[in-house]
N, CA and C atoms as a LAMMPS dump frame, in Angstrom:
ITEM: TIMESTEP
0
ITEM: NUMBER OF ATOMS
396
ITEM: BOX BOUNDS ff ff ff
-5.0000000000000000e+02 5.0000000000000000e+02
-5.0000000000000000e+02 5.0000000000000000e+02
-5.0000000000000000e+02 5.0000000000000000e+02
ITEM: ATOMS id mol type element x y z
1 1 1 N 101.561 -476.791 -203.169
2 1 2 C 102.724 -477.448 -203.714
3 1 3 C 103.903 -476.495 -203.83
4 2 1 N 103.654 -475.236 -204.238
5 2 2 C 104.723 -474.265 -204.386
6 2 3 C 104.777 -473.286 -203.231
7 3 1 N 104.145 -473.567 -202.14
8 3 2 C 104.067 -472.646 -201.013
9 3 3 C 105.426 -472.425 -200.367
10 4 1 N 106.316 -473.393 -200.436
11 4 2 C 107.61 -473.262 -199.777
12 4 3 C 108.615 -472.466 -200.607
13 5 1 N 108.32 -472.127 -201.856
14 5 2 C 109.214 -471.35 -202.706
15 5 3 C 108.99 -469.873 -202.41
16 6 1 N 110.042 -469.188 -202.013
17 6 2 C 109.909 -467.771 -201.666
18 6 3 C 109.947 -466.898 -202.916
19 7 1 N 109.494 -465.688 -202.756
20 7 2 C 109.509 -464.728 -203.858
21 7 3 C 110.943 -464.424 -204.255
22 8 1 N 111.83 -464.342 -203.284
23 8 2 C 113.242 -464.079 -203.558
24 8 3 C 113.838 -465.155 -204.441
25 9 1 N 113.524 -466.391 -204.166
26 9 2 C 114.037 -467.498 -204.97
27 9 3 C 113.553 -467.392 -206.405
28 10 1 N 112.309 -467.023 -206.576
29 10 2 C 111.757 -466.879 -207.929
30 10 3 C 112.438 -465.728 -208.657
31 11 1 N 112.634 -464.603 -207.977
32 11 2 C 113.282 -463.455 -208.611
33 11 3 C 114.738 -463.753 -208.957
34 12 1 N 115.423 -464.435 -208.073
35 12 2 C 116.815 -464.78 -208.355
36 12 3 C 116.928 -465.752 -209.507
37 13 1 N 115.933 -466.607 -209.653
38 13 2 C 115.947 -467.536 -210.765
39 13 3 C 115.69 -466.829 -212.086
40 14 1 N 114.954 -465.727 -212.051
41 14 2 C 114.641 -464.982 -213.27
42 14 3 C 115.854 -464.178 -213.735
43 15 1 N 116.607 -463.614 -212.803
44 15 2 C 117.794 -462.832 -213.141
45 15 3 C 118.976 -463.791 -213.236
46 16 1 N 119.453 -463.987 -214.45
47 16 2 C 120.544 -464.933 -214.669
48 16 3 C 121.873 -464.2 -214.786
49 17 1 N 122.923 -464.962 -214.697
50 17 2 C 124.267 -464.421 -214.853
51 17 3 C 124.446 -463.815 -216.239
52 18 1 N 123.835 -464.441 -217.244
53 18 2 C 123.939 -463.931 -218.604
54 18 3 C 123.262 -462.571 -218.741
55 19 1 N 122.141 -462.399 -218.055
56 19 2 C 121.445 -461.11 -218.094
57 19 3 C 122.305 -460.006 -217.489
58 20 1 N 122.906 -460.297 -216.368
59 20 2 C 123.743 -459.3 -215.697
60 20 3 C 124.959 -458.987 -216.561
61 21 1 N 125.591 -460.017 -217.112
62 21 2 C 126.772 -459.822 -217.95
63 21 3 C 126.427 -459.022 -219.201
64 22 1 N 125.288 -459.324 -219.821
65 22 2 C 124.871 -458.579 -221.011
66 22 3 C 124.614 -457.118 -220.665
67 23 1 N 124.016 -456.874 -219.517
68 23 2 C 123.755 -455.495 -219.098
69 23 3 C 125.052 -454.752 -218.823
70 24 1 N 126.005 -455.409 -218.17
71 24 2 C 127.297 -454.77 -217.872
72 24 3 C 128.051 -454.473 -219.163
73 25 1 N 128.018 -455.398 -220.109
74 25 2 C 128.737 -455.188 -221.369
75 25 3 C 128.125 -454.089 -222.221
76 26 1 N 126.871 -453.779 -222.004
77 26 2 C 126.204 -452.728 -222.772
78 26 3 C 126.496 -451.329 -222.226
79 27 1 N 127.049 -451.25 -221.04
80 27 2 C 127.313 -449.954 -220.415
81 27 3 C 128.581 -449.335 -220.986
82 28 1 N 128.574 -448.022 -221.142
83 28 2 C 129.764 -447.321 -221.633
84 28 3 C 130.233 -446.221 -220.678
85 29 1 N 129.344 -445.686 -219.874
86 29 2 C 129.702 -444.588 -218.978
87 29 3 C 130.568 -445.028 -217.818
88 30 1 N 130.221 -446.16 -217.224
89 30 2 C 131.009 -446.646 -216.087
90 30 3 C 132.441 -446.994 -216.488
91 31 1 N 132.664 -447.712 -217.597
92 31 2 C 134.064 -447.965 -217.987
93 31 3 C 134.852 -446.684 -218.241
94 32 1 N 134.199 -445.682 -218.823
95 32 2 C 134.883 -444.401 -219.042
96 32 3 C 135.254 -443.756 -217.713
97 33 1 N 134.324 -443.792 -216.771
98 33 2 C 134.593 -443.226 -215.447
99 33 3 C 135.711 -443.995 -214.753
100 34 1 N 135.699 -445.316 -214.862
101 34 2 C 136.741 -446.127 -214.236
102 34 3 C 138.115 -445.807 -214.835
103 35 1 N 138.166 -445.606 -216.147
104 35 2 C 139.439 -445.275 -216.798
105 35 3 C 139.974 -443.937 -216.287
106 36 1 N 139.092 -442.961 -216.166
107 36 2 C 139.512 -441.645 -215.66
108 36 3 C 139.984 -441.77 -214.212
109 37 1 N 139.231 -442.513 -213.4
110 37 2 C 139.606 -442.66 -211.987
111 37 3 C 140.937 -443.377 -211.82
112 38 1 N 141.181 -444.411 -212.616
113 38 2 C 142.454 -445.134 -212.528
114 38 3 C 143.595 -444.228 -212.968
115 39 1 N 143.387 -443.436 -214.026
116 39 2 C 144.441 -442.526 -214.472
117 39 3 C 144.711 -441.421 -213.456
118 40 1 N 143.664 -440.921 -212.821
119 40 2 C 143.863 -439.94 -211.736
120 40 3 C 144.629 -440.606 -210.594
121 41 1 N 144.272 -441.843 -210.292
122 41 2 C 144.989 -442.581 -209.252
123 41 3 C 146.462 -442.74 -209.568
124 42 1 N 146.779 -442.989 -210.835
125 42 2 C 148.192 -443.109 -211.237
126 42 3 C 148.933 -441.794 -211.032
127 43 1 N 148.275 -440.694 -211.37
128 43 2 C 148.902 -439.386 -211.187
129 43 3 C 149.123 -439.104 -209.702
130 44 1 N 148.188 -439.557 -208.879
131 44 2 C 148.284 -439.318 -207.439
132 44 3 C 149.158 -440.335 -206.713
133 45 1 N 149.756 -441.272 -207.448
134 45 2 C 150.704 -442.181 -206.82
135 45 3 C 150.324 -443.645 -206.815
136 46 1 N 149.258 -444.027 -207.485
137 46 2 C 148.891 -445.438 -207.572
138 46 3 C 149.954 -446.17 -208.377
139 47 1 N 150.573 -447.204 -207.813
140 47 2 C 151.602 -447.933 -208.565
141 47 3 C 151.021 -448.563 -209.833
142 48 1 N 151.833 -448.588 -210.887
143 48 2 C 151.373 -449.118 -212.171
144 48 3 C 150.891 -450.554 -212.065
145 49 1 N 151.54 -451.363 -211.274
146 49 2 C 151.146 -452.753 -211.137
147 49 3 C 149.822 -452.939 -210.424
148 50 1 N 149.38 -451.92 -209.703
149 50 2 C 148.136 -452.007 -208.953
150 50 3 C 146.929 -451.527 -209.764
151 51 1 N 147.171 -450.854 -210.872
152 51 2 C 146.083 -450.322 -211.698
153 51 3 C 145.134 -451.414 -212.192
154 52 1 N 145.614 -452.572 -212.683
155 52 2 C 144.676 -453.615 -213.109
156 52 3 C 143.838 -454.167 -211.953
157 53 1 N 144.397 -454.207 -210.772
158 53 2 C 143.658 -454.695 -209.604
159 53 3 C 142.537 -453.715 -209.253
160 54 1 N 142.846 -452.426 -209.279
161 54 2 C 141.832 -451.413 -208.991
162 54 3 C 140.738 -451.453 -210.056
163 55 1 N 141.134 -451.597 -211.309
164 55 2 C 140.167 -451.684 -212.399
165 55 3 C 139.27 -452.912 -212.233
166 56 1 N 139.861 -454.034 -211.884
167 56 2 C 139.069 -455.243 -211.657
168 56 3 C 138.095 -455.047 -210.502
169 57 1 N 138.556 -454.435 -209.421
170 57 2 C 137.694 -454.182 -208.271
171 57 3 C 136.52 -453.278 -208.621
172 58 1 N 136.795 -452.231 -209.39
173 58 2 C 135.722 -451.331 -209.809
174 58 3 C 134.707 -452.06 -210.688
175 59 1 N 135.2 -452.903 -211.584
176 59 2 C 134.292 -453.655 -212.453
177 59 3 C 133.505 -454.704 -211.677
178 60 1 N 134.099 -455.271 -210.653
179 60 2 C 133.375 -456.226 -209.812
180 60 3 C 132.252 -455.523 -209.045
181 61 1 N 132.549 -454.343 -208.533
182 61 2 C 131.515 -453.546 -207.857
183 61 3 C 130.41 -453.184 -208.852
184 62 1 N 130.775 -452.852 -210.07
185 62 2 C 129.785 -452.547 -211.099
186 62 3 C 128.901 -453.76 -211.383
187 63 1 N 129.508 -454.933 -211.461
188 63 2 C 128.75 -456.153 -211.729
189 63 3 C 127.714 -456.391 -210.632
190 64 1 N 128.134 -456.24 -209.386
191 64 2 C 127.202 -456.422 -208.259
192 64 3 C 126.129 -455.342 -208.287
193 65 1 N 126.515 -454.106 -208.581
194 65 2 C 125.558 -453.002 -208.667
195 65 3 C 124.499 -453.274 -209.729
196 66 1 N 124.928 -453.737 -210.896
197 66 2 C 123.982 -454.027 -211.98
198 66 3 C 123.062 -455.172 -211.585
199 67 1 N 123.611 -456.19 -210.934
200 67 2 C 122.778 -457.314 -210.491
201 67 3 C 121.713 -456.842 -209.503
202 68 1 N 122.095 -455.998 -208.57
203 68 2 C 121.14 -455.483 -207.588
204 68 3 C 120.088 -454.61 -208.274
205 69 1 N 120.514 -453.756 -209.2
206 69 2 C 119.564 -452.902 -209.907
207 69 3 C 118.587 -453.729 -210.739
208 70 1 N 119.067 -454.771 -211.386
209 70 2 C 118.166 -455.65 -212.133
210 70 3 C 117.2 -456.358 -211.19
211 71 1 N 117.714 -456.773 -210.047
212 71 2 C 116.863 -457.439 -209.062
213 71 3 C 115.763 -456.507 -208.561
214 72 1 N 116.123 -455.238 -208.365
215 72 2 C 115.149 -454.258 -207.879
216 72 3 C 114.269 -453.698 -208.995
217 73 1 N 114.599 -454.044 -210.223
218 73 2 C 113.814 -453.563 -211.353
219 73 3 C 114.102 -452.122 -211.721
220 74 1 N 115.258 -451.634 -211.359
221 74 2 C 115.64 -450.246 -211.647
222 74 3 C 116.375 -450.167 -212.98
223 75 1 N 116.341 -448.983 -213.58
224 75 2 C 117.007 -448.765 -214.853
225 75 3 C 118.473 -448.392 -214.615
226 76 1 N 119.369 -449.179 -215.143
227 76 2 C 120.804 -448.955 -214.955
228 76 3 C 121.318 -447.899 -215.927
229 77 1 N 120.628 -447.708 -217.025
230 77 2 C 121.091 -446.79 -218.063
231 77 3 C 121.179 -445.36 -217.535
232 78 1 N 120.272 -444.976 -216.66
233 78 2 C 120.3 -443.625 -216.087
234 78 3 C 121.602 -443.416 -215.318
235 79 1 N 121.993 -444.387 -214.534
236 79 2 C 123.233 -444.286 -213.761
237 79 3 C 124.456 -444.33 -214.677
238 80 1 N 124.347 -445.092 -215.765
239 80 2 C 125.449 -445.16 -216.728
240 80 3 C 125.634 -443.814 -217.417
241 81 1 N 124.539 -443.165 -217.764
242 81 2 C 124.63 -441.844 -218.38
243 81 3 C 125.218 -440.825 -217.407
244 82 1 N 124.853 -440.936 -216.145
245 82 2 C 125.425 -440.056 -215.129
246 82 3 C 126.931 -440.296 -214.994
247 83 1 N 127.333 -441.562 -214.972
248 83 2 C 128.76 -441.895 -214.894
249 83 3 C 129.501 -441.37 -216.118
250 84 1 N 128.871 -441.438 -217.281
251 84 2 C 129.481 -440.924 -218.499
252 84 3 C 129.681 -439.415 -218.411
253 85 1 N 128.689 -438.713 -217.902
254 85 2 C 128.789 -437.261 -217.743
255 85 3 C 129.891 -436.889 -216.754
256 86 1 N 129.948 -437.603 -215.643
257 86 2 C 130.993 -437.345 -214.642
258 86 3 C 132.373 -437.613 -215.242
259 87 1 N 132.505 -438.696 -216.007
260 87 2 C 133.795 -439.017 -216.644
261 87 3 C 134.215 -437.916 -217.608
262 88 1 N 133.268 -437.409 -218.386
263 88 2 C 133.591 -436.342 -219.334
264 88 3 C 134.009 -435.068 -218.612
265 89 1 N 133.303 -434.722 -217.545
266 89 2 C 133.651 -433.52 -216.782
267 89 3 C 135.024 -433.669 -216.148
268 90 1 N 135.29 -434.828 -215.538
269 90 2 C 136.609 -435.061 -214.938
270 90 3 C 137.716 -434.999 -215.986
271 91 1 N 137.466 -435.598 -217.144
272 91 2 C 138.478 -435.584 -218.203
273 91 3 C 138.745 -434.16 -218.681
274 92 1 N 137.704 -433.349 -218.802
275 92 2 C 137.893 -431.96 -219.219
276 92 3 C 138.649 -431.147 -218.173
277 93 1 N 138.323 -431.351 -216.904
278 93 2 C 139.017 -430.638 -215.83
279 93 3 C 140.487 -431.043 -215.792
280 94 1 N 140.741 -432.332 -215.931
281 94 2 C 142.127 -432.823 -215.932
282 94 3 C 142.877 -432.265 -217.132
283 95 1 N 142.217 -432.215 -218.29
284 95 2 C 142.852 -431.661 -219.477
285 95 3 C 143.17 -430.179 -219.281
286 96 1 N 142.247 -429.444 -218.689
287 96 2 C 142.473 -428.026 -218.429
288 96 3 C 143.638 -427.832 -217.474
289 97 1 N 143.631 -428.562 -216.36
290 97 2 C 144.728 -428.445 -215.389
291 97 3 C 146.05 -428.894 -215.988
292 98 1 N 146.006 -429.966 -216.758
293 98 2 C 147.223 -430.441 -217.417
294 98 3 C 147.773 -429.417 -218.39
295 99 1 N 146.883 -428.769 -219.122
296 99 2 C 147.323 -427.725 -220.05
297 99 3 C 147.955 -426.554 -219.337
298 100 1 N 147.368 -426.166 -218.218
299 100 2 C 147.941 -425.061 -217.452
300 100 3 C 149.316 -425.414 -216.899
301 101 1 N 149.447 -426.624 -216.373
302 101 2 C 150.727 -427.058 -215.815
303 101 3 C 151.775 -427.18 -216.92
304 102 1 N 151.39 -427.772 -218.056
305 102 2 C 152.355 -427.951 -219.143
306 102 3 C 152.773 -426.601 -219.738
307 103 1 N 151.848 -425.662 -219.807
308 103 2 C 152.197 -424.33 -220.311
309 103 3 C 153.224 -423.679 -219.408
310 104 1 N 153.034 -423.792 -218.105
311 104 2 C 153.99 -423.219 -217.148
312 104 3 C 155.356 -423.895 -217.271
313 105 1 N 155.357 -425.23 -217.372
314 105 2 C 156.624 -425.947 -217.514
315 105 3 C 157.318 -425.59 -218.825
316 106 1 N 156.564 -425.484 -219.888
317 106 2 C 157.123 -425.124 -221.185
318 106 3 C 157.735 -423.719 -221.124
319 107 1 N 157.022 -422.801 -220.486
320 107 2 C 157.524 -421.434 -220.345
321 107 3 C 158.814 -421.413 -219.515
322 108 1 N 158.81 -422.137 -218.408
323 108 2 C 160.013 -422.183 -217.562
324 108 3 C 161.191 -422.785 -218.329
325 109 1 N 160.923 -423.807 -219.108
326 109 2 C 161.991 -424.414 -219.895
327 109 3 C 162.545 -423.483 -220.945
328 110 1 N 161.66 -422.742 -221.604
329 110 2 C 162.129 -421.805 -222.621
330 110 3 C 162.857 -420.618 -222.009
331 111 1 N 162.493 -420.217 -220.806
332 111 2 C 163.177 -419.103 -220.149
333 111 3 C 164.635 -419.449 -219.87
334 112 1 N 164.927 -420.717 -219.653
335 112 2 C 166.302 -421.125 -219.347
336 112 3 C 167.198 -421.104 -220.586
337 113 1 N 166.593 -421.066 -221.748
338 113 2 C 167.369 -421.013 -222.986
339 113 3 C 167.406 -419.582 -223.484
340 114 1 N 168.229 -419.35 -224.459
341 114 2 C 168.28 -418.033 -225.08
342 114 3 C 167.679 -418.089 -226.475
343 115 1 N 166.634 -418.884 -226.627
344 115 2 C 165.969 -419.008 -227.914
345 115 3 C 165.115 -417.761 -228.129
346 116 1 N 165.38 -417.009 -229.182
347 116 2 C 164.608 -415.784 -229.411
348 116 3 C 163.233 -416.109 -230.008
349 117 1 N 162.256 -416.197 -229.171
350 117 2 C 160.888 -416.427 -229.606
351 117 3 C 160.061 -415.196 -229.351
352 118 1 N 158.937 -415.118 -229.992
353 118 2 C 158.025 -414.004 -229.788
354 118 3 C 157.648 -413.926 -228.314
355 119 1 N 157.826 -412.8 -227.707
356 119 2 C 157.489 -412.622 -226.302
357 119 3 C 158.592 -413.072 -225.366
358 120 1 N 159.774 -413.362 -225.878
359 120 2 C 160.862 -413.817 -225.024
360 120 3 C 161.399 -412.656 -224.198
361 121 1 N 161.951 -412.977 -223.047
362 121 2 C 162.524 -411.971 -222.169
363 121 3 C 164.034 -411.97 -222.351
364 122 1 N 164.557 -410.795 -222.591
365 122 2 C 166.001 -410.663 -222.775
366 122 3 C 166.654 -410.052 -221.541
367 123 1 N 165.95 -410.035 -220.426
368 123 2 C 166.477 -409.383 -219.233
369 123 3 C 167.702 -410.118 -218.697
370 124 1 N 167.741 -411.461 -218.789
371 124 2 C 168.928 -412.184 -218.29
372 124 3 C 170.141 -411.874 -219.15
373 125 1 N 169.912 -411.836 -220.467
374 125 2 C 171.026 -411.543 -221.36
375 125 3 C 171.534 -410.11 -221.117
376 126 1 N 170.611 -409.182 -220.909
377 126 2 C 171.008 -407.811 -220.638
378 126 3 C 171.766 -407.705 -219.327
379 127 1 N 171.357 -408.489 -218.331
380 127 2 C 172.046 -408.481 -217.032
381 127 3 C 173.448 -409.031 -217.186
382 128 1 N 173.628 -410.082 -217.987
383 128 2 C 174.967 -410.636 -218.207
384 128 3 C 175.868 -409.657 -218.947
385 129 1 N 175.324 -408.953 -219.917
386 129 2 C 176.103 -407.989 -220.682
387 129 3 C 176.509 -406.836 -219.776
388 130 1 N 175.6 -406.403 -218.89
389 130 2 C 175.882 -405.296 -218.004
390 130 3 C 176.959 -405.676 -216.985
391 131 1 N 176.971 -406.943 -216.551
392 131 2 C 177.975 -407.379 -215.573
393 131 3 C 179.345 -407.566 -216.22
394 132 1 N 179.348 -408.033 -217.434
395 132 2 C 180.584 -408.49 -217.992
396 132 3 C 181.173 -407.637 -218.988
């Protein structure tokens, strides 16, 4: 009587949309990684209006990935933890690079002024006095 029902049909019937959605909503590493990737994309020239589209696309890929992993009986949490670790490392690297760039810009900006701060260079002022 049930000979015509395939194993795939039975497995697909067991994995429901609610199960996949609940699994996706429980993840925290992938959304963090997606946020970092979208922000890196913005820095590299991704238009602001395109950021929600990229975010939606990444989340759609995540939804399909979770559905496939549930279908295969694999643990998604391991991949979520990996994504969380990658997001943290990327965020730290970006913060480090951003700090280095901002320090250089801040230094260049202060050099253009004659604000007497600790470690300031008075060579330009001395050159002007010597010329004039």
